[in-house]
C-alpha positions in Angstrom: -118.2 38.4 158.2 -120.5 39.5 155.4 -120.8 43.0 153.9 -124.2 44.5 153.0 -124.2 47.6 150.8 -127.0 50.1 150.4 -126.8 52.4 147.4 -128.6 55.7 148.0 -128.5 57.9 151.1 -132.1 59.3 151.0 -134.6 58.4 153.7 -135.3 55.0 152.1 -131.6 54.0 152.1 -130.9 55.4 155.6 -134.0 53.6 156.9 -132.9 50.4 155.3 -129.5 50.7 157.0 -131.2 51.4 160.3 -133.5 48.3 160.2 -130.6 46.1 158.8 -128.3 47.0 161.7 -131.0 46.2 164.2 -131.4 42.7 162.9 -127.9 41.6 161.8 -125.7 39.8 164.3 -122.6 41.6 165.4 -119.6 41.4 163.1 -121.3 42.0 159.8 -120.5 45.2 157.8 -123.0 47.7 156.5 -122.0 50.4 154.0 -124.3 53.2 152.7 -123.1 54.8 149.5 -124.4 58.3 148.5 -123.2 60.1 145.4 -124.0 63.6 146.6 -122.4 65.7 149.4 -125.2 65.3 151.9 -127.6 62.7 153.5 -131.4 62.7 153.3 -132.1 63.1 149.6 -135.1 65.4 149.3 -135.4 65.7 153.1 -133.4 68.9 153.2 -134.0 71.7 155.8 -132.3 75.0 156.1 -132.6 77.0 159.4 -132.2 80.6 158.5 -131.2 82.4 161.7 -129.5 85.6 160.6 -132.7 87.6 160.1 -134.1 87.7 163.7 -131.9 87.3 166.7 -132.3 83.9 168.5 -135.1 82.8 166.1 -135.0 80.9 162.8 -137.0 80.4 159.7 -137.5 76.7 159.0 -137.2 76.2 155.2 -137.9 72.9 153.7 -136.5 72.2 150.2 -138.5 69.0 149.5 -141.5 67.6 151.4 -142.5 69.7 154.4 -144.4 67.1 156.4 -145.4 63.5 156.7 -148.8 61.9 157.3 -149.6 60.2 160.6 -152.2 57.9 159.0 -149.3 55.7 157.8 -147.5 54.4 160.9 -144.0 54.0 159.7 -142.9 57.6 160.0 -144.2 58.1 163.5 -142.8 54.7 164.6 -139.3 55.6 163.4 -139.5 59.0 165.2 -140.4 57.1 168.4 -137.5 54.8 168.0 -135.2 57.7 167.4 -136.5 59.5 170.5 -138.1 62.5 168.8 -141.7 61.6 169.0 -142.2 64.4 171.5 -140.8 66.9 169.1 -143.4 66.2 166.4 -145.6 69.2 165.7 -149.1 69.0 164.1 -150.4 71.5 161.6 -152.1 74.6 162.9 -155.5 73.5 164.3 -156.8 77.1 164.3 -157.3 77.2 160.6 -157.7 74.3 158.2 -158.8 76.2 155.2 -157.4 75.3 151.8 -158.1 77.2 148.6 -158.4 76.3 145.0 -157.5 78.9 142.3 -160.2 79.2 139.7 -160.2 81.8 136.9 -157.5 83.7 138.9 -159.6 83.8 142.1 -159.0 81.9 145.3 -162.1 79.9 146.3 -162.3 78.0 149.5 -162.3 74.3 149.4 -165.7 73.1 150.7 -165.7 71.7 154.2 -166.5 68.2 155.1 -164.2 66.5 152.6 -163.4 63.0 153.8 -160.6 61.3 151.8 -161.2 64.0 149.1 -164.9 63.1 148.9 -167.6 65.7 149.8 -169.8 64.7 152.8 -171.3 68.0 153.8 -174.1 68.8 151.4 -174.6 72.4 152.5 -171.0 73.2 151.9 -171.1 71.7 148.4 -174.3 73.6 147.6 -172.7 76.9 148.6 -169.3 76.4 146.8 -168.7 78.5 143.7 -166.1 75.9 142.5 -168.9 74.0 140.7 -171.9 75.0 138.7 -175.4 73.8 139.7 -175.4 71.1 136.9 -172.0 69.9 138.1 -173.4 69.6 141.7 -176.4 67.7 140.4 -174.1 65.4 138.5 -172.1 64.7 141.7 -175.4 63.8 143.4 -175.9 61.0 140.9 -173.1 59.1 142.7 -175.8 58.1 145.2 -177.7 56.3 142.5 -175.0 54.9 140.2 -174.3 51.2 140.8 -170.7 50.2 141.3 -168.9 49.2 138.1 -168.1 45.6 137.8 -164.5 44.4 138.3 -162.8 45.8 135.2 -159.2 46.2 136.1 -157.4 49.4 136.7 -158.6 52.9 135.8 -157.0 56.2 135.6 -157.8 58.8 138.3 -159.6 60.9 135.7 -161.6 57.9 134.4 -162.8 56.8 137.8 -163.7 60.2 139.3 -165.4 61.3 136.1 -167.4 58.1 136.1 -168.6 58.5 139.7 -168.8 62.3 140.2 -168.6 63.9 136.7 -166.0 65.7 134.8 -166.4 69.1 136.4 -165.9 67.6 139.9 -162.7 66.0 138.6 -161.4 69.2 136.9 -162.2 71.7 139.7 -162.0 69.6 142.9 -160.2 66.3 142.7 -157.6 67.0 140.1 -155.9 70.0 141.8 -155.8 68.1 145.2 -154.4 65.0 143.5 -151.8 67.1 141.5 -150.7 68.8 144.7 -149.7 65.3 146.0 -148.3 63.6 142.9 -147.5 66.5 140.5 -148.9 64.2 138.0 -151.4 63.9 135.2 -154.7 62.3 136.3 -155.4 61.1 132.8 -152.5 58.7 133.2 -152.1 58.0 136.9 -153.3 54.7 138.1 -156.2 54.7 140.6 -155.2 51.4 142.1 -151.6 52.6 142.6 -152.4 56.0 144.0 -155.8 56.1 145.8 -157.1 52.5 145.8 -159.4 53.3 148.7 -161.7 55.2 146.4 -162.4 52.0 144.4 -162.8 50.1 147.7 -165.5 52.6 148.9 -167.4 52.1 145.6 -167.3 48.3 145.9 -168.1 48.2 149.6 -170.7 50.9 150.0 -172.0 51.3 146.5 -170.7 54.8 145.9 -168.1 57.3 147.0 -170.3 59.7 149.0 -172.0 56.8 150.8 -168.6 55.3 151.6 -167.1 58.6 152.8 -170.1 59.2 155.1 -169.7 55.7 156.5 -166.0 56.2 157.2 -166.7 59.6 158.7 -169.3 58.0 161.1 -166.9 55.2 162.0 -164.2 57.7 162.9 -166.7 59.7 165.1 -167.7 56.5 166.9 -164.0 55.7 167.5 -163.3 59.1 168.9 -166.4 59.0 171.2 -165.4 55.5 172.4 -161.9 56.7 173.2 -163.3 59.6 175.2 -165.7 57.3 177.0 -162.9 54.9 177.8 -160.7 57.7 179.1 -163.5 59.0 181.4 -164.3 55.5 182.6 -160.7 55.0 183.6 -160.5 58.5 185.2 -157.9 59.5 182.6 -157.6 63.3 182.2 -157.2 64.3 178.6 -154.4 66.7 178.9 -153.7 69.2 176.3 -151.1 67.8 173.9 -147.7 69.4 174.0 -146.5 71.3 171.0 -144.5 68.2 169.9 -147.1 65.6 170.6 -148.1 63.3 167.8 -151.3 62.7 169.9 -152.5 66.2 168.9 -154.7 64.5 166.3 -153.1 66.2 163.3 -152.8 64.2 160.1 -149.7 66.2 159.1 -146.6 66.1 161.3 -143.1 67.5 161.3 -140.2 67.7 163.8 -139.8 71.1 165.4 -136.7 72.2 163.5 -137.6 70.5 160.2 -137.6 67.1 158.6 -133.8 67.1 158.6 -134.0 66.2 162.3 -135.0 62.7 161.2 -132.0 62.4 158.9 -129.6 63.9 161.5 -130.7 61.4 164.1 -130.6 58.5 161.7 -127.1 59.2 160.6 -126.0 59.7 164.3 -127.5 56.4 165.2 -126.0 54.6 162.3 -122.5 55.9 163.1 -122.9 54.9 166.7 -123.5 51.4 165.4 -120.4 51.4 163.2 -122.3 51.6 160.0 -120.0 52.8 157.2 -121.5 56.0 155.7 -119.8 57.2 152.5 -120.7 60.5 150.8 -119.3 61.5 147.3 -119.4 57.8 146.4 -120.8 57.4 142.9 -121.5 53.8 141.9 -120.3 53.3 138.3 -121.1 49.7 137.8 -122.5 46.6 139.6 -121.5 43.1 138.5 -123.2 39.8 139.6 -120.6 37.3 140.9 -120.9 33.8 142.3 -120.4 35.2 145.8 -122.6 38.2 145.6 -122.1 41.6 143.9 -119.1 43.6 142.8 -119.6 47.4 143.1 -117.2 49.7 141.2 -117.1 53.2 142.5 -115.5 56.5 141.4 -111.8 56.8 142.2 -111.2 53.2 141.1 -112.6 51.9 144.4 -114.3 48.5 144.5 -116.5 46.8 147.1 -117.8 43.3 147.4 -121.4 42.9 148.7 -123.0 39.7 150.0 -126.3 41.6 150.0 -127.3 44.7 148.1 -130.2 47.3 148.4 -130.7 49.8 145.6 -132.4 52.8 147.2 -132.1 55.0 144.2 -134.7 56.2 141.7 -136.0 53.4 139.4 -134.2 54.8 136.4 -130.9 55.0 138.3 -131.4 51.5 139.6 -132.0 50.4 136.0 -128.6 51.6 134.9 -127.0 49.8 137.8 -128.5 46.4 137.0 -128.4 46.6 133.3 -125.1 44.7 133.2 -126.5 41.5 134.7 -130.3 42.0 134.6 -131.4 43.7 131.4 -135.0 42.6 131.6 -135.3 44.0 135.1 -133.6 47.2 134.0 -136.2 47.5 131.2 -139.1 47.4 133.7 -137.5 49.8 136.0 -136.7 52.3 133.2 -140.4 52.3 132.2 -141.4 54.0 135.5 -141.5 57.7 134.5 -140.6 60.6 136.7 -141.5 64.3 136.6 -139.3 67.3 137.5 -140.4 69.8 140.1 -139.0 72.7 142.0 -139.9 74.6 145.2 -139.3 78.3 145.9 -139.6 79.5 149.5 -140.0 83.3 150.0 -140.0 85.2 153.3 -141.8 88.5 153.8 -142.7 90.9 156.6 -146.3 90.6 157.5 -146.8 94.2 156.8 -145.9 93.6 153.2 -148.8 91.2 152.7 -152.0 92.4 151.0 -154.3 89.7 152.4 -154.4 87.5 155.5 -152.8 84.1 155.0 -155.8 82.4 156.7 -155.3 78.8 155.6 -152.7 76.2 154.6 -152.5 77.6 151.0 -153.9 76.9 147.7 -153.7 74.4 144.8 -154.0 75.2 141.1 -156.0 73.0 138.6 -154.1 72.1 135.5 -156.8 73.8 133.4 -155.5 77.1 134.7 -152.4 76.5 132.7 -150.0 78.0 135.2 -146.4 77.0 135.7 -147.1 76.8 139.5 -149.2 73.9 140.8 -149.6 75.0 144.5 -148.6 77.5 147.1 -148.2 76.6 150.7 -148.5 79.3 153.4 -145.8 77.6 155.5 -145.9 80.0 158.4 -149.7 79.5 158.8 -149.7 75.8 158.3 -146.8 75.5 160.9 -146.5 78.8 162.8 -143.2 77.8 164.3 -141.5 78.0 160.9 -141.1 81.8 161.0 -140.6 84.4 163.7 -143.5 86.5 164.8 -144.2 89.4 162.4 -142.9 87.4 159.3 -144.5 85.1 156.8 -143.0 82.2 154.9 -144.5 81.0 151.7 -143.6 78.2 149.3 -144.5 77.9 145.6 -144.4 74.5 143.9 -143.5 74.6 140.2 -143.8 71.9 137.5 -146.2 69.0 136.9 -146.0 66.0 134.7 -146.5 66.9 131.0 -145.6 70.5 131.4 -141.9 70.4 132.1 -141.0 71.7 128.6 -142.9 74.9 129.3 -140.6 75.8 132.2 -137.1 77.3 132.2 -135.5 75.5 135.2 -132.9 78.2 135.7 -132.9 79.3 139.4 -133.6 83.0 138.5 -136.4 82.0 136.2 -138.0 79.8 138.9 -137.8 82.7 141.3 -139.4 84.9 138.7 -142.3 82.4 138.2 -142.8 82.2 142.0 -142.9 86.0 142.5 -145.2 86.4 139.6 -147.6 83.8 141.0 -147.6 85.6 144.4 -148.2 88.9 142.7 -151.0 87.7 140.5 -152.8 85.7 143.2 -151.9 87.3 146.5 -151.0 90.8 145.2 -147.6 90.7 146.8 -145.3 93.2 145.1 -142.7 93.7 147.9 -139.2 92.2 147.6 -138.8 89.1 149.7 -136.4 89.2 152.7 -134.8 86.1 151.4 -135.6 83.2 149.0 -134.5 79.6 148.6 -134.9 77.5 145.5 -134.7 73.7 145.3 -134.7 72.0 141.9 -135.6 68.3 141.8 -134.9 66.8 138.4 -136.9 63.6 137.7 -137.8 63.4 141.4 -141.6 62.5 141.4 -142.4 59.0 140.2 -145.6 58.7 138.1 -147.6 55.7 138.9 -149.3 55.3 135.5 -152.1 52.9 134.7 -150.7 49.4 134.9 -148.2 50.3 137.6 -149.2 47.5 139.9 -148.8 44.9 137.1 -145.3 46.4 136.4 -144.4 46.0 140.1 -145.4 42.4 140.0 -143.1 41.8 137.1 -140.3 43.7 138.9 -140.8 41.7 142.0 -140.7 38.5 140.0 -137.5 39.4 138.3 -135.8 40.7 141.5 -136.7 37.4 143.2 -134.2 35.6 140.9 -131.3 37.5 142.4 -130.4 36.4 146.0 -130.0 39.3 148.4 -130.8 42.0 145.9 -133.7 44.4 146.9 -135.1 47.7 145.8 -136.3 50.6 148.0 -137.5 54.2 147.4 -140.5 56.2 146.2 -140.8 54.6 142.8 -142.7 51.5 143.8 -145.4 51.5 146.5 -145.8 55.0 147.7 -144.2 58.4 147.4 -144.5 59.8 150.9 -141.9 59.7 153.7 -143.6 56.9 155.6 -143.8 54.9 152.4 -140.1 55.3 151.7 -139.2 54.3 155.3 -141.4 51.2 154.9 -139.8 50.4 151.6 -136.4 50.3 153.3 -137.8 48.0 156.0 -139.3 45.7 153.3 -136.0 45.6 151.4 -134.2 44.4 154.6 -136.8 41.7 155.1 -136.2 40.5 151.5 -132.4 40.3 152.1 -132.7 38.4 155.3 -135.2 36.0 153.9 -133.0 35.4 150.9 -130.1 34.7 153.3 -132.1 31.9 154.8 -133.3 30.3 151.6 -130.8 30.9 148.8 -127.3 29.9 147.9 -125.1 32.2 145.9 -123.5 29.7 143.5 -124.6 28.2 140.2 -128.0 29.9 139.8 -129.5 31.0 136.5 -130.4 34.6 137.5 -132.0 36.3 134.5 -135.4 35.3 133.3 
């Protein structure tokens, strides 16, 4: 019997345990070690049910949704039996706003992959001056740049669309996803499809228009096929992933995925240990020795580190210092979310969209505000509103006092300044995420190649998590699956004795 150990009980670690138990023969032992008191990492949901009888507010502390365009999230939900509980974002309003000079301005319609494709909407928007719009139009005539390696997000978008389009349109949208600095974020590691559009179609707008046309043809073909086969297109149920929404979430919050995963793992005799802080990992001839708090020790024939890159660096430093150095170089930013509930009657304006994002040039401590109860109406009882303010972005952490009371003060001031809300919230919830958002800086893909090369020297050692090939929930799930593939492949091709591991 062999023992496999996974360090880290977030969605990446739990997914790795799930896929590992599916593929291992009976008799092998799997242990998941989590230092904190709960499973799921940043997938933390609170159901506040003491305000309205028999109804609950669904409050997310970390991410509030996952994208359907990457298949690994929906596939896992299908396997766990909750695909019919997935809810799409509100189809009745898809407005998003950008805060400029203290005023909310609607994001122009027709954005495809963040690229404008409706010229009338772009001409009407007040987000950009006339010269800025003319500069964007030059994208039609600028030839693609020759192969020149990686660029930052700012460099690429400025080259194609102009600086004003980057500052006022692309940067706030990008920051809302990565909480990062576009002057440093790698294009190839974050949004590589933008460069692909340039190379394939000669420009961003041309490429986005082509993609939009292809999607329309696919939808028309699907409708025609359904009609030809006498298939009635029923209205999707509230929990149907077929609703066509890009953004999905389970009915009672993302914690449903974690709860189902841990139940499934326990039913398969996977050993789940909370309050298990790993102090040290040592490479042995037989595998890995893991020292835990409380003088406990485990042997692992195979090991997955599903912890932040900087935490994994500390764990491998003892036997792989060069690998640790590369892991430690991946930087992370600190963020926080503050959720606030109000009575609808206390709002000064209609929450007629998904929320708004804030460009870094506004120099605010908040970077976005999601109108949670509009984006997903089931998240608050009727007659109430739930809002969530995101605080902190890369490079501005020193400007923020991360005390819970101060974060709440920042959130309330943001809502007062922008939405004119002065009423006291019915309740608030604050989640602080220290060094939680990895920053894929320019050169990130080259660093990943070096990390992969060094990890390959250690049989049955693998890495998972959001620090490597994607920050979203589906990416983390997939990273766990890839880590399992690496372990099982190593088990077929490596011995554990007499190897020179470090390079």
